[in-house]
C-alpha positions in Angstrom: 11.8 -25.3 11.5 12.8 -28.4 9.6 13.7 -31.3 11.8 17.3 -32.7 11.8 16.0 -36.0 10.3 14.3 -34.2 7.5 17.4 -32.1 6.9 19.6 -35.2 6.4 17.0 -36.9 4.2 16.8 -33.8 2.0 20.6 -33.4 2.1 21.1 -37.0 1.1 19.1 -36.4 -2.1 21.9 -34.3 -3.5 24.6 -37.0 -3.1 24.6 -38.2 -6.6 27.3 -40.5 -8.0 29.3 -39.9 -4.8 29.6 -36.2 -5.5 28.2 -33.6 -3.2 25.8 -31.1 -5.1 25.0 -28.0 -3.2 21.2 -28.1 -2.3 18.6 -25.3 -2.3 16.6 -26.0 0.8 12.9 -25.1 0.9 11.6 -24.8 4.4 7.9 -25.9 4.6 7.1 -23.1 6.9 8.4 -20.5 4.4 5.9 -21.7 1.8 3.0 -20.7 3.9 4.5 -18.3 6.5 7.3 -16.2 4.7 9.1 -13.3 6.4 8.6 -9.8 5.1 12.1 -10.3 3.6 11.0 -13.5 1.7 7.9 -11.7 0.5 9.9 -8.6 -0.7 12.4 -10.8 -2.4 9.6 -12.3 -4.6 9.4 -8.9 -6.4 12.4 -7.6 -8.0 12.1 -3.9 -8.7 14.4 -1.9 -10.9 14.8 0.9 -8.4 17.6 1.6 -5.9 15.4 1.8 -2.8 11.7 0.9 -2.0 9.5 0.7 1.0 5.7 0.3 1.8 4.0 0.6 5.2 0.7 0.6 6.8 -0.1 4.1 7.8 -1.7 3.5 11.1 0.6 0.7 12.5 3.8 1.4 10.6 3.9 -2.3 9.6 6.4 -2.9 6.8 4.8 -4.6 3.8 7.7 -4.3 1.4 11.3 -3.3 1.6 14.3 -2.9 -0.6 17.6 -1.3 0.6 15.4 1.3 2.5 18.2 1.8 5.2 20.7 3.4 2.8 21.3 7.2 2.2 19.9 8.1 -1.1 19.3 11.2 -3.1 15.9 12.6 -2.4 15.6 15.4 -4.9 12.3 17.3 -4.7 11.0 14.9 -2.0 13.0 17.5 0.0 10.1 19.9 -0.3 8.0 17.7 2.1 10.5 18.5 4.8 10.6 22.2 3.8 6.8 22.3 3.9 6.7 20.8 7.3 8.8 23.8 8.5 6.5 26.1 6.7 3.4 24.7 8.3 5.1 24.7 11.6 5.7 28.4 11.2 2.0 28.9 10.3 0.9 26.8 13.3 3.1 29.0 15.6 1.6 32.2 14.2 4.7 33.5 12.5 2.7 33.9 9.3 -0.6 32.9 7.8 -1.9 31.5 4.5 -2.7 35.1 3.6 0.6 36.5 4.3 2.3 38.3 1.4 5.8 36.9 0.6 8.4 39.0 -1.1 10.2 37.6 -4.0 13.8 38.5 -4.2 15.9 39.1 -7.5 17.8 35.8 -6.8 14.5 34.0 -6.5 13.2 35.5 -9.7 16.4 34.3 -11.5 16.0 30.8 -10.1 12.4 30.8 -11.3 13.6 31.1 -14.9 16.4 28.5 -14.7 15.9 26.1 -17.5 15.6 22.4 -17.0 14.0 22.7 -13.5 10.4 22.6 -12.2 9.2 26.1 -11.6 6.7 28.9 -11.8 7.7 32.2 -13.4 7.8 34.3 -10.2 8.4 38.1 -10.6 10.5 40.1 -8.2 7.9 41.7 -5.9 7.2 42.7 -2.3 3.6 41.9 -1.5 1.9 39.9 -4.4 2.3 36.2 -3.7 0.6 34.7 -0.7 1.8 31.8 1.4 -1.1 29.7 0.2 -0.1 30.4 -3.6 3.5 29.4 -3.0 2.4 26.2 -1.0 0.3 25.2 -4.1 3.1 26.0 -6.5 5.4 23.8 -4.2 3.3 20.7 -3.8 1.5 20.7 -7.1 4.1 22.1 -9.5 7.3 21.2 -7.5 8.3 24.7 -8.1 11.8 25.3 -6.7 11.6 29.1 -6.6 8.3 29.1 -4.6 9.7 27.1 -1.7 12.9 29.2 -1.7 10.8 32.3 -1.4 9.0 30.8 1.5 12.4 29.8 3.0 13.7 33.3 2.8 10.6 34.7 4.4 10.8 32.2 7.2 14.4 31.7 7.8 15.8 35.0 6.8 17.7 33.3 3.9 17.6 29.9 2.3 20.7 29.0 4.3 19.0 30.0 7.5 16.0 28.0 6.6 18.1 24.9 6.0 19.2 25.1 9.6 15.5 25.0 10.5 15.0 21.9 8.2 17.8 20.1 10.2 16.3 21.2 13.5 13.0 19.5 12.3 14.8 16.3 11.4 16.3 16.2 14.8 12.8 16.8 16.4 11.5 13.7 14.4 14.4 11.6 15.6 16.2 11.6 12.2 20.0 11.8 12.3 21.3 10.3 9.2 20.9 12.8 6.3 22.6 15.4 4.1 20.6 18.6 3.5 21.9 21.6 1.5 19.0 23.2 -0.1 15.3 23.8 0.6 14.2 22.9 -2.9 16.1 19.6 -3.3 18.2 21.1 -6.0 21.9 20.5 -6.0 23.9 22.6 -3.3 25.5 24.7 -6.0 22.2 26.4 -6.4 22.0 27.5 -2.7 22.6 31.3 -2.3 24.4 31.8 0.9 24.0 34.4 3.6 26.8 36.5 1.9 25.0 36.4 -1.4 27.5 33.9 -3.1 26.3 30.6 -4.6 27.5 27.5 -2.8 30.4 25.7 -4.4 29.3 22.3 -3.3 28.2 19.8 -6.0 26.1 17.7 -3.8 22.5 16.5 -3.4 20.2 16.3 -0.5 20.1 12.7 0.9 18.0 10.6 3.4 17.1 7.1 3.9 13.8 5.9 2.3 12.4 4.8 5.6 13.1 8.3 7.0 11.6 10.4 4.2 8.6 8.1 4.2 8.3 8.5 7.9 8.5 12.3 7.5 5.8 12.2 4.9 3.5 10.3 7.1 4.1 12.7 10.1 3.6 15.7 7.8 0.2 14.4 6.6 -0.8 13.3 10.0 0.1 16.6 11.6 -1.2 18.8 8.7 -3.8 16.8 6.7 -4.7 19.7 4.4 -1.3 19.2 2.6 -2.7 15.9 1.2 -5.7 17.7 -0.2 -3.5 20.1 -2.0 -1.2 17.2 -3.2 -4.2 15.6 -4.9 -5.0 18.5 -7.2 -4.1 17.6 -10.8 -4.2 21.1 -12.3 -4.5 24.6 -10.9 -4.1 28.2 -12.1 -1.3 30.1 -10.4 -1.3 34.0 -10.3 1.9 35.2 -11.7 0.9 38.7 -11.8 -2.4 40.8 -11.7 -2.8 40.1 -15.5 -1.1 36.7 -15.9 -1.7 33.2 -14.7 0.3 30.0 -15.1 -1.1 26.4 -15.1 0.4 24.2 -12.4 0.3 20.6 -13.6 0.9 18.1 -10.8 4.1 16.2 -11.3 2.5 13.1 -9.7 1.2 11.6 -12.9 -0.9 8.9 -11.0 -3.5 11.5 -10.4 -6.8 11.9 -12.3 -6.5 13.2 -15.8 -2.8 12.6 -16.0 -0.8 10.1 -18.1 -0.4 7.2 -15.5 -3.8 7.9 -13.7 -4.6 5.3 -11.0 -7.9 5.6 -8.9 -6.3 4.4 -5.7 -3.6 7.2 -5.4 -4.2 10.1 -3.0 -0.9 12.0 -3.2 1.9 12.8 -2.6 5.1 13.9 -4.2 7.7 13.2 -6.8 11.4 14.0 -7.0 13.9 14.0 -9.8 17.7 14.8 -9.8 20.9 13.5 -11.5 22.2 11.4 -8.6 18.7 10.6 -6.9 17.2 9.5 -10.3 13.3 9.4 -10.5 11.6 9.0 -7.0 8.0 9.2 -5.8 6.1 8.8 -2.6 2.4 7.8 -2.9 -0.5 7.3 -0.6 -2.8 4.4 -1.6 -5.2 2.0 -0.1 -5.1 -1.8 0.4 -8.0 -3.7 2.1 -9.6 -0.4 3.1 -6.4 0.7 5.0 -4.1 3.6 4.0 -0.6 2.6 2.9 2.3 4.8 2.2 4.9 3.7 -0.4 8.1 5.1 -1.9 10.4 4.1 -4.7 13.7 5.9 -5.3 16.3 5.8 -8.0 14.3 4.7 -11.1 16.3 5.5 -14.2 13.7 7.4 -16.1 10.3 9.0 -15.6 8.5 6.1 -17.2 10.5 3.6 -15.0 9.3 5.5 -11.9 5.7 4.9 -12.7 6.2 1.5 -14.2 8.1 0.1 -11.2 5.8 1.9 -8.7 2.9 0.3 -10.5 4.4 -3.1 -10.2 4.9 -2.6 -6.4 1.4 -1.4 -5.9 -0.1 -4.1 -7.9 1.9 -6.7 -6.0 0.7 -5.6 -2.7 -2.9 -5.3 -3.8 -2.9 -8.7 -5.2 -0.8 -10.5 -2.6 -1.9 -9.1 0.8 -4.8 -9.3 3.0 -5.7 -7.7 6.4 -6.3 -10.1 9.2 -8.0 -9.1 12.5 -6.5 -10.7 15.6 -8.6 -8.9 18.2 -11.6 -6.7 18.0 -12.4 -3.8 20.3 -15.0 -5.0 22.9 -14.3 -8.7 22.1 -14.1 -10.8 25.2 -10.7 -12.4 25.9 -10.2 -16.2 26.6 -13.4 -17.2 24.8 -15.6 -15.1 27.0 -14.4 -16.5 30.3 -15.1 -14.0 33.2 -12.6 -13.1 35.9 -13.3 -13.3 39.6 -13.2 -10.2 41.6 -11.5 -10.1 45.0 -12.9 -7.6 47.6 -15.4 -6.2 45.1 -19.0 -5.5 45.4 -19.4 -7.7 42.2 -17.9 -11.2 42.2 -17.1 -11.5 38.5 -16.6 -9.3 35.4 -15.9 -9.9 31.8 -12.5 -8.8 30.3 -12.4 -7.3 26.8 -9.9 -5.9 24.3 -9.6 -2.2 24.1 -8.7 -1.8 20.4 -9.0 -3.4 17.0 -5.6 -5.1 16.3 -4.6 -6.9 13.2 -1.9 -7.1 10.5 -1.3 -7.5 6.8 -0.1 -11.0 5.7 0.1 -12.7 2.3 -2.9 -14.7 1.1 -3.1 -18.2 2.6 -0.6 -17.3 5.2 -0.4 -19.8 8.1 -0.7 -17.7 11.3 -2.2 -20.5 13.4 1.1 -22.1 14.4 3.2 -18.9 14.4 1.4 -16.6 16.7 3.1 -16.1 20.2 0.9 -14.4 22.9 2.1 -13.1 26.2 1.0 -10.4 28.8 2.8 -7.4 30.1 1.9 -8.4 33.7 1.4 -11.9 35.0 -2.3 -12.7 35.8 -3.3 -14.0 39.3 -5.3 -17.1 39.4 -7.3 -18.8 42.1 -7.4 -22.5 43.1 -10.1 -23.1 40.4 -7.7 -21.7 37.7 -9.7 -18.5 37.2 -8.2 -15.1 36.7 -8.5 -13.0 39.8 -8.7 -9.1 39.9 -8.6 -6.9 43.0 -11.3 -4.3 43.4 -11.8 -1.5 42.8 -12.0 -1.8 39.2 -12.6 1.1 36.6 -13.8 0.1 33.1 -11.8 2.8 31.6 -8.6 1.8 33.2 -6.7 -1.2 31.7 -5.9 -4.3 33.8 -3.3 -5.8 31.5 -1.8 -5.6 28.1 -1.6 -8.5 25.6 1.5 -8.8 23.5 1.3 -10.6 20.2 4.2 -11.6 18.1 3.9 -12.8 14.4 6.6 -13.6 12.0 5.4 -11.4 9.1 5.0 -8.4 11.5 7.7 -5.7 11.8 7.3 -2.0 11.7 9.1 1.1 10.7 9.8 1.8 14.3 11.5 -1.6 14.9 8.5 -2.7 17.1 8.1 -6.4 16.2 5.0 -6.9 18.5 1.3 -5.9 18.5 0.0 -4.7 21.8 -3.7 -4.5 22.9 -4.9 -3.2 26.3 -7.5 -5.3 28.3 -10.4 -3.7 30.3 -13.1 -4.9 32.7 -16.6 -4.3 31.3 -17.9 -2.6 34.5 -16.9 -0.3 37.4 -16.7 -2.4 40.5 -16.2 -0.8 44.0 -14.3 -2.4 46.8 -16.4 -3.8 49.7 -15.7 -3.0 53.3 -13.7 -5.3 55.7 -16.7 -6.7 57.4 -18.4 -7.9 54.2 -15.0 -9.3 53.0 -14.7 -11.3 56.2 -18.3 -12.5 56.0 -17.6 -13.7 52.4 -14.5 -15.7 53.4 -16.6 -17.4 56.3 -19.3 -18.2 53.9 -16.9 -19.7 51.5 -15.3 -21.7 54.2 -18.5 -23.0 55.4 -19.5 -24.0 51.9 -16.2 -25.8 51.5 -16.7 -27.7 54.8 -20.3 -28.6 54.0 -19.3 -30.0 50.7 -16.5 -32.2 52.2 -19.0 -33.4 54.9 -21.6 -34.5 52.6 -19.0 -36.0 50.2 -17.8 -38.2 52.9 -21.2 -39.7 53.8 
């Protein structure tokens, strides 16, 4: 923080001709150690909302208005597919289950201006696997509605399951009307009438990105399907339809990038053009979302700018390595143990993303979840017995650039002894105390001569 003296010196520079000119202060620390907000503000994106996170830790790498409700359009299908995969996991259906297509779904499949596959009214032709491909590759609205009717009894019943899933994930701020992400007016209600609502599904950028992360973490095969650029879909026994992935970052498509591994686009009148992508920075998986671009080209152009910015500006810094000794290799003394000392090591690799040339040295704060016990020599003391698989403490690190999707501003790492140490019996313990006392008396005696 700038000192008071430096502040007044800087402030006085703006007193020109007796007139006060409002200064723009630049803090020295911000030049080398900006916050995530500072870093994000350096890139102005022409989208409504944006967010990028490290997959493993949830560290926020970039954010723009990610806490506001926003239309999600066909990003909705990620939530719907989560419910579908849960049903498969619970044994309610399988990938080979034949799903009937109702007359209403067939009509939806031919609706002009919307992503679809030309499904035919049928009872036992399309498999769950076929319809999942149509949903994640071709963003086919009718395909996910067919699955919704099979699992929920109706699309309206399925929407209730979608809301239950959001509650399970801890997401409470949303508006969900349809399984496909189309406007609510395209929902066929339980009585067969179309909804009269002219509303779109909405979620916060941080919530839909978290949901996408959890979906892929729980059911990783969905990412494999999401990376398919093109695939033939069986419309009937004699007809196929080519699915072309709506994610144009994929191989062979107009905005191909070699560092994109999924995931889903969404487009609707109020939502604008949205996309969630999975990429890689410094060998680590990163999830990013942009919402509300004003055109398809802007969706890819602005997302490209975000990804390039992160790739060019960020680096991964390891703070602690698994198996690395703490306190520069200093051993800990063991009280009442069969061994007298042990080394202490970190249990995990812990690090964070920071901008290039970021000054961490003077900004890292370290503490421990439990206070260490020290002896008169200033050495850490642990009480036997010790188990090398049982943590003896947790180191907590705070860095100014680190914050997460889960509002966890600290990094934690468990600390373990390197060996199992049994406790000694009382007789041996008393003998050691007597030996230590004798050694101390001897040292004092000889020191006085």
